[in-house]
N, C-alpha and C positions, 0 to 999 in steps of 0.2 A: 428461528429455531437459534441456536447461537453456541457452539461447541469453541472450547479452549485446550491446547494440549501443548504440552514442550516438543521442539521441536530440533533435534540434533543440528548444530551447523559446523560442527567440527571442519570438515571438508572446505566449504563455501567458506570459513573463516581463515584456514590456513592457504588456499589459492592465492584468498582476498590480499593476505599478505607477504604472498612470494611474488604477487604483483608486484607491490612497491617497490618504489624509487625515489632517488630525492625530488626528481621532477613529476614523478605521478603518485596521486593520492586516492585510492580509491576508498570509498566511502562505504561502509556496512549497510547501510540503509538501501544505497542504490544498487548493488545487489541483491537485498533483501526482498526489495520492492520489484525489481527484473525478475527475479522466481514466479513471486507472485503472481506477475503479469502473463508471466509466459503458462502459468499453470491454465488463470485465468481463462486466456485465451484458447485454454487448449481443451477446455469443458463448455460444452454446451448450454448445461444448465446453469454455469456462473453467468451466460450472455445472454441468458433468456430473461424480460422485462417484462413489469403489462404497463404499455401505452392505450391509451387512449379505449381503456376497457378488455384490450385482450394482449394475448403474448406475443409479441417478437422475439427473434433470435436478431441480435448483432451479429454482423461480422467479427466487428473486430470493438474491442473492449478495452479505452481508457484509465490513464491515473488518475484518480484522485488522494493527495498526500494532505497530512499538515506540517507543518515548516514552522522556525521562528526565526523572524527576518532580525537580520544585525541588525545589534542596538534596543531589541525590544526583551521582553522576559514574557509576553503571550502569543499564540499561533496565529499564522494564518493560513487559511486552506487555498491550494494550489491544486489547479487541471492542465496537465501537458498528456501530449498524442506516446502510446504504445507502439514502440517496432522492437521484432524480432533480435535487431543488433542491439547488446549490450551496449555498444560506445555510442549509438545512436540515441538510441533510448537516457542514458548516463547524460547526455550533453541536453538534451531537452528536458529534464529532469530540472538541470545546471539554471538551464532556462529558466523554466519554470520558478526556482528560485531568485533569482536576480529581481528579476521585475517584481516580486513578494519584496525583495530589499528596500525595495524603490515607492512601493506601493502595498502594502501589507493589504489584505483583506480576506473578511472569513467569505466573501459570496463572490467567486472570482468568476472570470464571466465563461459560462458553460455549463459553471457549476454545478446547475440544474437538469443539464440532461441525463436522459439515463444510462446513453453507455458508456460509464464509471465506474469502477470501484472504488469505495471511498476506506485508503489508509491512513491508520496514523502510528507513529516509531514512540512508542513511551520508553528514551533508553536511561532512563533511571527510576524503573518501576518493575518487579520481577513481579506478577499476577499470576494465581492462579481461575481465574472468570473478569471478564469485564463484555460490559454491555454500551451498548450504544445509543439516542438517541433513533427514534425511526418517525415520519410523520404518515400517511394516509396510506397503506400500503396496495389501494387500486391507482397509486399514482405516485410513489415514491417505491418500488422494489430495488434498489440496489443495496449487493452485496457492503457489507463492513469489516473489513480485516483492519487486525491491531495486534503487532507485537511490541513486544517489551527488550527487560532487559538481556543480557548475554551473560550468564553465569557456568562455572563449572560445577560439572556433575561430580557425583561421588565417583564413578569410575576416568572422572576429568574430562569428558566429551564437554562442549559446550554447546549449552541449549538457549533458546531464545522461547519464552511463554506467544503463542501465536491464537487468538481468537478470531473468530470465522462467523458473522450472521449470515443469514443466508433471508431469503420469504420461504420455510415449508412449502410452500407450493409445489419450488420447481427443484428442490434438490431434494 
């Protein structure tokens, strides 16, 4: 099942801008990753996977995300631990990016685990629908969430497209 919707992030973007100063720059993508992961970890259906043929409810779901390492034009995949504390989660994301800068990979350690959500950021593309490749639904039940380019709507609100793909059996 795949659903794409335009999400109003005006307040989130305004808050991000209000917290910026000369020493602190918070990436919008970090805030979006955090809001996605907070939502995912608050909904049992997003934390349920098929493991060895049976449904399993994970206590915590962690973040898998794409990143373009410094000096490269192609993305790599990163895995990092989720934390309810934004500052901790943001540091976890940054650490994963730094590791990817040193050693980019499409197959990070723990990338095949089921207790993750795969996220992709497409900051240069405003889309109306997208889908991801999936493996065998008996072995790969990880939701995929993509978000795209931020644009101003006709009434001045800032929106981003968000595509959510899940296994229909759970959601």
